[in-house]
C-alpha positions as CSV (number, residue, x, y, z in Angstrom):
1,M,0.3,0.2,-0.1
2,V,1.2,3.7,-1.4
3,R,0.1,6.5,0.9
4,I,0.3,9.7,-0.9
5,I,0.0,12.9,1.3
6,V,-0.9,15.3,-1.1
7,K,-0.3,18.9,0.9
8,D,3.2,16.8,1.3
9,V,3.9,16.4,-2.4
10,V,2.4,19.8,-3.7
11,D,2.5,23.7,-2.7
12,N,-1.6,23.3,-4.1
13,C,-4.4,22.0,-5.4
14,S,-5.0,24.8,-7.5
15,D,-3.6,23.7,-10.8
16,N,-2.0,21.2,-13.5
17,A,1.7,21.5,-12.7
18,S,0.4,20.3,-9.2
19,G,-2.2,17.4,-10.1
20,L,1.0,16.3,-12.0
21,K,3.4,16.0,-9.8
22,I,0.2,13.5,-8.1
23,L,0.1,11.9,-11.5
24,T,3.4,10.5,-11.7
25,L,3.6,9.1,-8.3
26,V,0.2,7.6,-8.2
27,E,0.5,5.9,-11.9
28,E,4.2,4.6,-10.9
29,A,2.4,2.6,-7.6
30,L,-0.7,1.2,-9.8
31,R,1.9,0.0,-12.7
32,A,4.2,-1.8,-9.7
33,G,0.3,-3.0,-8.8
34,E,0.5,-1.4,-5.9
35,E,-2.9,0.2,-4.0
36,V,-2.6,3.6,-3.8
37,T,-4.2,5.9,-0.6
38,V,-4.5,9.6,-1.3
39,S,-4.7,11.9,1.9
40,F,-6.0,15.1,1.7
41,E,-5.0,15.9,4.9
42,G,-4.7,20.2,5.6
43,V,-6.2,20.5,2.5
44,S,-9.4,22.2,1.7
45,Y,-10.0,23.5,-1.7
46,V,-8.7,21.7,-4.9
47,S,-9.2,23.2,-8.4
48,T,-11.3,20.7,-11.6
49,S,-7.4,21.2,-13.3
50,F,-5.9,19.3,-10.3
51,V,-8.3,16.8,-10.7
52,N,-8.0,16.3,-14.4
53,S,-4.3,16.3,-14.5
54,A,-3.6,14.3,-10.9
55,F,-6.7,11.4,-11.3
56,I,-8.8,11.8,-14.8
57,N,-5.7,11.4,-16.7
58,L,-5.1,7.8,-15.1
59,L,-8.1,7.3,-17.0
60,E,-5.2,7.4,-19.9
61,N,-3.6,3.6,-18.7
62,F,-5.8,2.7,-16.9
63,T,-9.5,1.0,-16.7
64,F,-11.8,2.4,-14.3
65,N,-12.3,-0.6,-12.7
66,T,-8.8,-1.0,-12.2
67,I,-8.9,3.3,-10.8
68,K,-11.7,2.2,-8.8
69,A,-10.3,-1.0,-7.1
70,K,-7.0,0.5,-6.1
71,L,-7.0,4.4,-5.8
72,S,-8.8,5.9,-2.3
73,F,-9.0,9.0,-0.6
74,I,-8.6,9.7,2.9
75,K,-9.3,13.0,4.9
76,S,-10.9,14.6,2.0
77,T,-14.1,17.3,2.1
78,I,-17.1,16.8,1.2
79,Q,-16.2,19.7,-2.0
80,I,-13.0,17.2,-2.9
81,N,-14.7,14.2,-3.4
82,K,-17.9,15.4,-4.9
83,L,-15.4,16.9,-7.5
84,I,-13.3,13.5,-8.3
85,K,-16.6,11.6,-8.4
86,E,-18.6,14.0,-10.4
87,R,-15.1,14.0,-13.1
88,F,-14.9,10.5,-13.5
89,A,-18.4,9.8,-13.9
90,F,-18.5,12.6,-16.7
91,E,-15.3,10.8,-18.1
92,T,-16.7,7.2,-17.8
93,K,-19.6,8.1,-19.5
94,K,-18.1,10.3,-22.1
95,I,-16.1,6.5,-22.3
96,T,-18.8,4.6,-22.7
97,A,-20.0,6.9,-25.3
98,V,-17.6,6.6,-27.8
99,S,-17.1,2.7,-27.7
């Protein structure tokens, strides 16, 4: 199990660059077959850009079922949870519509 503490990796959660730093860590762990827990302890807000870069980009290399089974979030807020859930719901519907 790999635990990523967001505030230890990035200064803010408001841009693509910060999201890409998280993405790199998550991807490395998933490629190694690890389960990943992302902790938002001490983070009160994330932007759509951050979520897209950090998590939605995972859909380029992993199935949604793999992501759902191997990636979890802890110490998060309602806003963060809702945004992540909404973005994955939107993107997976888009993928289904194209297939």
